[in-house]
N, C-alpha and C positions, 0 to 999 in steps of 0.2 A: 504494500500500500504506500505508494509514493505520492501523497497528496501535497502539492506545493503550498496549499493554504493551511495545512495542519500545523506546520512550524510557526507560522504567523499567529494562528489562533492560540497556540500554547504560550507564545511570548506575550500576547495581549492578556490572556488569563493570568499569567504569572505577574505581569505588571499591575493588573487590577488588585491582585491579592496583596502585593507589596504596598500599594498605595492605601488600600483599606486598612491593612495592619498598622501602617504608620499613622494614619488618621485616628485609629482606635487608641493607639499609644498616646498620641498628643492629647486627644480628648480626655483620656483617663488621667493623664498628668495634670491637665487643666482643672478637672473636677477635684482631684486629690489636693491640689494647691489651694483650693478654696475652702477646704474643710477647716 
C-alpha cells in the first residue's frame, strides 16, 4: 500500500496531537497558576 497521501495524513495527525498536547499543557499551567 503505497498511498502518497498516507504520509501527509500521518504528519498532519501527529502535528495536531502535538499542538493539542501543548495547548493542554499551557492551559493546565495557566489554571494551576491561578489557584
